[in-house]
Residue frames as qw, qx, qy, qz and C-alpha x, y, z in Angstrom:
[[0.341, 0.455, -0.229, -0.790, -10.82, 8.32, 11.57],
 [0.205, 0.130, 0.936, 0.255, -13.24, 6.14, 9.64],
 [0.484, 0.359, 0.088, -0.793, -16.12, 6.88, 7.34],
 [0.724, 0.288, 0.625, -0.048, -18.30, 4.47, 5.47],
 [0.024, 0.499, -0.525, -0.689, -17.06, 4.32, 1.92],
 [0.771, 0.345, -0.228, -0.484, -17.73, 2.25, -1.14],
 [0.566, -0.244, 0.787, 0.041, -17.34, -1.48, -1.62],
 [0.698, 0.501, -0.275, -0.432, -16.98, -3.21, -4.96],
 [0.861, -0.135, 0.476, 0.117, -15.89, -6.60, -6.23],
 [0.393, 0.716, -0.501, -0.287, -13.04, -7.04, -8.67],
 [0.597, 0.274, -0.750, -0.075, -12.61, -10.63, -9.84],
 [0.755, -0.375, -0.534, -0.066, -14.33, -11.87, -6.68],
 [0.508, -0.135, -0.445, 0.725, -12.20, -9.89, -4.23],
 [0.174, -0.895, -0.406, 0.056, -13.83, -7.24, -2.04],
 [0.415, 0.262, -0.045, 0.870, -12.34, -3.79, -2.61],
 [0.260, -0.835, -0.449, 0.185, -13.18, -1.14, -0.01],
 [0.331, 0.393, -0.019, 0.858, -12.44, 2.57, -0.42],
 [0.411, -0.811, -0.416, -0.027, -13.03, 4.68, 2.68],
 [0.016, 0.765, -0.347, 0.542, -11.76, 7.54, 4.75],
 [0.915, -0.379, -0.139, -0.002, -9.92, 5.40, 7.27],
 [0.272, -0.796, 0.540, -0.019, -6.81, 5.25, 9.42],
 [0.676, 0.410, -0.607, -0.076, -4.44, 2.75, 7.81],
 [0.071, 0.356, -0.828, 0.428, -3.13, 1.60, 11.19],
 [0.474, 0.056, 0.666, -0.573, -6.62, 0.53, 12.27],
 [0.505, 0.266, -0.500, -0.652, -7.55, -1.11, 8.97],
 [0.771, -0.097, 0.511, -0.367, -8.06, -4.57, 10.50],
 [0.824, 0.484, -0.255, -0.150, -6.16, -6.41, 7.75],
 [0.940, -0.157, 0.035, 0.301, -3.39, -9.00, 7.76],
 [0.599, -0.015, 0.133, 0.790, -0.98, -6.57, 6.09],
 [0.117, 0.935, 0.164, -0.292, -0.67, -2.83, 5.63],
 [0.683, 0.458, 0.127, 0.554, 1.35, -1.04, 2.98],
 [0.369, -0.711, -0.024, 0.598, 3.89, 1.55, 4.03],
 [0.513, 0.845, 0.072, 0.137, 4.41, 4.31, 1.44],
 [0.750, -0.459, 0.141, 0.455, 8.18, 3.96, 1.65],
 [0.239, 0.881, -0.357, -0.199, 11.20, 5.74, 0.34],
 [0.783, 0.428, -0.452, 0.019, 14.05, 3.80, -1.28],
 [0.239, 0.440, -0.718, 0.483, 16.07, 3.61, 1.96],
 [0.604, -0.455, -0.649, -0.090, 13.12, 2.36, 4.04],
 [0.200, -0.022, -0.470, 0.859, 13.69, 5.21, 6.47],
 [0.201, -0.664, -0.710, -0.121, 10.56, 6.24, 8.29],
 [0.317, -0.090, -0.242, 0.913, 11.23, 9.90, 8.95],
 [0.225, 0.155, 0.088, -0.958, 7.97, 11.58, 8.01],
 [0.580, 0.021, -0.364, -0.728, 4.32, 11.31, 7.11],
 [0.908, -0.152, -0.084, -0.382, 2.53, 7.99, 7.31],
 [0.762, 0.253, -0.534, 0.265, 5.81, 6.04, 7.41],
 [0.079, 0.376, -0.572, 0.725, 6.72, 7.78, 10.69],
 [0.674, -0.249, 0.187, -0.670, 3.28, 6.95, 12.12],
 [0.934, 0.062, -0.329, -0.124, 3.74, 3.30, 11.17],
 [0.530, 0.327, -0.599, 0.503, 7.17, 3.24, 12.83],
 [0.243, -0.380, 0.449, -0.771, 5.80, 4.83, 16.01],
 [0.838, -0.148, 0.065, -0.521, 3.06, 2.19, 16.21],
 [0.914, 0.189, -0.358, 0.017, 5.29, -0.76, 15.27],
 [0.660, -0.706, 0.233, 0.112, 8.25, 0.08, 17.47],
 [0.118, -0.756, 0.576, 0.288, 11.99, -0.43, 16.99],
 [0.667, -0.002, 0.729, 0.155, 11.71, -3.92, 15.45],
 [0.594, 0.735, 0.327, 0.005, 10.32, -2.41, 12.23],
 [0.135, 0.939, -0.302, -0.095, 13.21, 0.02, 11.93],
 [0.452, -0.509, 0.719, 0.144, 15.78, -2.70, 12.66],
 [0.703, 0.268, 0.649, 0.111, 14.29, -5.02, 10.02],
 [0.466, 0.876, 0.123, -0.036, 14.15, -2.19, 7.48],
 [0.068, -0.861, 0.488, 0.129, 17.79, -1.28, 8.09],
 [0.583, -0.250, 0.760, 0.140, 18.83, -4.95, 7.84],
 [0.694, 0.551, 0.463, 0.030, 16.96, -5.28, 4.54],
 [0.326, 0.936, -0.124, -0.041, 18.75, -2.26, 3.07],
 [0.314, -0.687, 0.642, 0.133, 22.15, -3.50, 4.28],
 [0.635, -0.026, 0.763, 0.117, 21.55, -6.87, 2.62],
 [0.546, 0.534, 0.613, 0.201, 19.75, -5.85, -0.58],
 [0.240, 0.016, 0.205, 0.949, 20.49, -2.16, -1.08],
 [0.298, 0.289, 0.207, -0.886, 17.91, 0.57, -1.69],
 [0.470, 0.460, 0.752, -0.037, 14.57, -0.36, -3.22],
 [0.095, 0.073, 0.472, 0.874, 13.77, 1.00, -6.66],
 [0.460, 0.155, 0.114, -0.867, 10.54, 2.80, -7.41],
 [0.771, 0.105, -0.330, -0.535, 7.73, 0.28, -7.79],
 [0.579, 0.129, -0.790, 0.155, 9.43, -2.40, -5.71],
 [0.682, -0.582, -0.029, -0.442, 8.42, -3.86, -2.36],
 [0.349, 0.245, -0.817, 0.389, 9.84, -5.49, 0.76],
 [0.682, -0.547, -0.360, -0.327, 8.09, -7.10, 3.72],
 [0.129, 0.326, -0.703, 0.618, 8.80, -6.86, 7.43],
 [0.278, -0.462, -0.811, 0.228, 6.95, -7.96, 10.52],
 [0.145, -0.771, -0.312, -0.536, 4.53, -5.46, 12.03],
 [0.179, 0.303, -0.536, 0.767, 6.29, -5.11, 15.37],
 [0.100, 0.153, 0.696, -0.694, 3.82, -4.02, 18.06],
 [0.503, 0.133, -0.153, -0.841, 0.89, -3.64, 15.65],
 [0.727, 0.078, 0.566, -0.381, -1.94, -6.16, 15.29],
 [0.722, 0.569, -0.241, -0.311, -1.12, -6.84, 11.63],
 [0.957, -0.072, 0.202, 0.196, 0.86, -9.87, 10.47],
 [0.646, -0.064, 0.263, 0.714, 3.22, -7.74, 8.42],
 [0.142, 0.843, 0.000, -0.519, 4.08, -4.52, 6.66],
 [0.702, 0.363, 0.395, 0.467, 4.76, -4.34, 2.94],
 [0.170, -0.698, 0.098, 0.689, 6.95, -1.37, 2.10],
 [0.589, 0.580, 0.473, 0.307, 6.22, 0.00, -1.39],
 [0.265, -0.419, 0.150, 0.856, 8.33, 2.72, -2.96],
 [0.427, 0.762, 0.487, -0.017, 6.05, 4.87, -5.05],
 [0.493, 0.391, 0.195, 0.753, 7.08, 7.47, -7.60],
 [0.135, -0.554, -0.235, 0.787, 7.43, 11.15, -6.86],
 [0.427, 0.844, 0.281, -0.159, 5.62, 13.72, -8.98],
 [0.198, 0.876, -0.372, -0.236, 7.90, 14.48, -11.91],
 [0.532, -0.327, 0.760, 0.182, 9.52, 11.01, -12.07],
 [0.420, 0.316, -0.568, -0.633, 7.48, 10.34, -15.21],
 [0.583, -0.038, -0.755, -0.299, 5.02, 7.54, -15.91],
 [0.234, -0.273, 0.641, -0.678, 3.75, 7.76, -12.33],
 [0.800, -0.004, 0.080, -0.594, 0.47, 5.94, -13.00],
 [0.870, 0.239, -0.426, -0.069, 2.17, 2.86, -14.45],
 [0.298, 0.386, -0.712, 0.506, 4.84, 2.86, -11.73],
 [0.491, -0.215, 0.476, -0.697, 2.11, 2.86, -9.10],
 [0.897, 0.106, -0.125, -0.410, 0.31, 0.01, -10.89],
 [0.706, 0.328, -0.604, 0.168, 3.49, -2.10, -11.01],
 [0.009, 0.353, -0.679, 0.643, 4.14, -1.44, -7.31],
 [0.695, -0.113, 0.277, -0.654, 0.61, -2.47, -6.39],
 [0.889, 0.206, -0.361, -0.190, 0.98, -5.68, -8.41],
 [0.486, 0.347, -0.695, 0.399, 4.20, -6.50, -6.56],
 [0.277, -0.287, 0.560, -0.726, 2.61, -5.73, -3.18],
 [0.840, -0.012, 0.064, -0.538, -0.38, -7.98, -3.88],
 [0.806, 0.288, -0.516, 0.023, 1.92, -10.77, -5.08],
 [0.231, 0.353, -0.710, 0.564, 4.03, -10.51, -1.92],
 [0.556, -0.201, 0.366, -0.719, 0.88, -10.51, 0.20],
 [0.920, 0.111, -0.180, -0.331, -0.22, -13.73, -1.51],
 [0.632, 0.373, -0.630, 0.253, 3.23, -15.29, -1.11],
 [0.042, -0.315, 0.664, -0.677, 3.06, -14.62, 2.64],
 [0.250, -0.344, -0.905, -0.015, -0.39, -16.24, 2.84],
 [0.075, 0.308, 0.399, -0.860, -2.04, -13.03, 3.99],
 [0.191, 0.519, 0.810, 0.197, -5.69, -12.75, 2.94],
 [0.034, 0.935, 0.348, 0.057, -6.28, -9.04, 3.41],
 [0.536, -0.016, 0.022, 0.844, -4.25, -5.90, 2.80],
 [0.016, 0.927, 0.315, -0.201, -4.72, -2.18, 3.31],
 [0.546, 0.289, 0.169, 0.768, -3.11, 0.46, 1.12],
 [0.033, -0.672, -0.170, 0.720, -2.76, 4.18, 1.61],
 [0.561, 0.812, 0.137, -0.090, -3.17, 6.38, -1.46],
 [0.800, -0.114, 0.224, 0.545, 0.20, 5.53, -3.02],
 [0.468, 0.110, 0.184, 0.858, 2.38, 8.58, -3.76],
 [0.051, -0.756, -0.421, -0.498, -0.52, 11.02, -3.28],
 [0.515, -0.808, -0.195, 0.209, 0.84, 12.29, 0.05],
 [0.403, -0.741, 0.251, 0.474, 4.42, 13.47, 0.52],
 [0.495, -0.051, 0.624, 0.603, 5.35, 12.43, -3.04],
 [0.192, 0.510, 0.029, -0.838, 2.73, 14.88, -4.46],
 [0.011, 0.116, 0.836, 0.537, 1.30, 12.66, -7.23],
 [0.476, -0.106, -0.062, -0.871, -2.29, 13.83, -7.96],
 [0.541, -0.033, 0.718, -0.437, -4.89, 11.64, -6.24],
 [0.795, 0.439, 0.046, -0.416, -6.57, 10.82, -9.58],
 [0.504, 0.578, -0.640, -0.047, -3.28, 9.46, -10.97],
 [0.158, -0.313, 0.867, -0.355, -2.71, 7.41, -7.82],
 [0.684, 0.153, 0.496, -0.513, -6.26, 6.03, -7.95],
 [0.773, 0.509, -0.209, -0.315, -6.01, 5.05, -11.62],
 [0.335, 0.533, -0.771, 0.100, -2.64, 3.37, -11.06],
 [0.327, -0.194, 0.814, -0.439, -3.87, 1.49, -8.01],
 [0.777, 0.275, 0.294, -0.483, -7.04, 0.32, -9.76],
 [0.678, 0.559, -0.435, -0.196, -5.06, -0.84, -12.81],
 [0.126, 0.457, -0.849, 0.233, -2.61, -2.74, -10.60],
 [0.523, -0.032, 0.690, -0.499, -5.37, -4.41, -8.59],
 [0.804, 0.404, 0.074, -0.429, -7.34, -5.40, -11.70],
 [0.544, 0.575, -0.605, -0.087, -4.27, -6.75, -13.49],
 [0.049, -0.364, 0.878, -0.305, -3.08, -8.79, -10.53],
 [0.593, 0.074, 0.629, -0.497, -6.46, -10.30, -9.70],
 [0.770, 0.484, -0.097, -0.403, -7.23, -11.08, -13.35],
 [0.619, 0.547, -0.564, 0.013, -3.91, -12.84, -13.86],
 [0.047, -0.390, 0.822, -0.413, -3.53, -14.65, -10.52],
 [0.686, -0.168, -0.594, -0.386, -5.50, -17.87, -10.58],
 [0.661, -0.227, -0.654, 0.290, -4.25, -18.97, -7.16],
 [0.007, -0.447, 0.275, -0.851, -4.74, -15.70, -5.28],
 [0.389, -0.407, -0.784, 0.261, -5.92, -16.18, -1.72],
 [0.010, 0.025, -0.185, 0.982, -6.77, -12.51, -1.28],
 [0.054, -0.593, -0.802, 0.040, -10.22, -11.83, 0.09],
 [0.067, -0.943, -0.314, 0.088, -10.18, -8.11, 0.88],
 [0.495, 0.189, 0.022, 0.848, -8.25, -5.05, -0.25],
 [0.154, -0.881, -0.376, 0.243, -8.83, -1.81, 1.64],
 [0.413, 0.435, 0.051, 0.799, -7.78, 1.58, 0.36],
 [0.368, -0.691, -0.426, 0.453, -7.49, 4.02, 3.23],
 [0.305, 0.624, 0.230, 0.681, -8.01, 7.57, 2.05],
 [0.150, -0.269, -0.333, 0.891, -7.67, 10.97, 3.61],
 [0.294, 0.713, 0.462, -0.437, -10.58, 13.37, 3.27],
 [0.153, 0.723, -0.288, -0.609, -8.72, 15.19, 0.49],
 [0.044, 0.307, -0.853, -0.420, -8.10, 12.05, -1.60],
 [0.431, 0.223, 0.821, -0.299, -11.40, 10.28, -1.04],
 [0.552, 0.630, 0.164, -0.521, -13.37, 11.90, -3.90],
 [0.337, 0.606, -0.623, -0.363, -10.78, 11.00, -6.52],
 [0.080, -0.187, 0.979, -0.034, -10.66, 7.38, -5.37],
 [0.491, 0.388, 0.661, -0.413, -14.44, 7.03, -5.29],
 [0.499, 0.671, -0.139, -0.531, -14.54, 8.49, -8.79],
 [0.296, 0.488, -0.785, -0.241, -12.13, 5.84, -10.06],
 [0.000, 0.059, -0.986, 0.154, -13.27, 2.83, -8.02],
 [0.432, 0.309, 0.544, -0.649, -16.99, 3.70, -7.81]]
């Protein structure tokens, strides 16, 4: 699934928004829309696990044993297992009704971009954070993601990021184009 989308520059970094399969995004890292226990039982997380293989699940379980559950807006990195990516950044987004969802998404995106930079990865692909199984409206997700991207790139003088892809479903694409376009 891929459809030509929109491309824009934010502080010199290429931002692409398209209807695209996250797993085939062609980036150094992809973001897994995770739950706090880094279990990959449903939705996109299950698809990522199926593509990555058992190494991803083992690393996720080891992370939770060592550090405990991730809080909303926090991130952890694992290898990508059998996938072509260099790594997976697991981001726990808010669920609809948690309150302050837009700002929680923005903070999570900032942390994911920072971790991507720390790993030396130059490109990253995000799904529409919390707009799937967590039921946050696509417009709220898009505004939070844009705010997080803008904040991080504006305040990170040493960022090595070159490209950020946002991989949308057909149903979320219009909201994201409206915010990023």
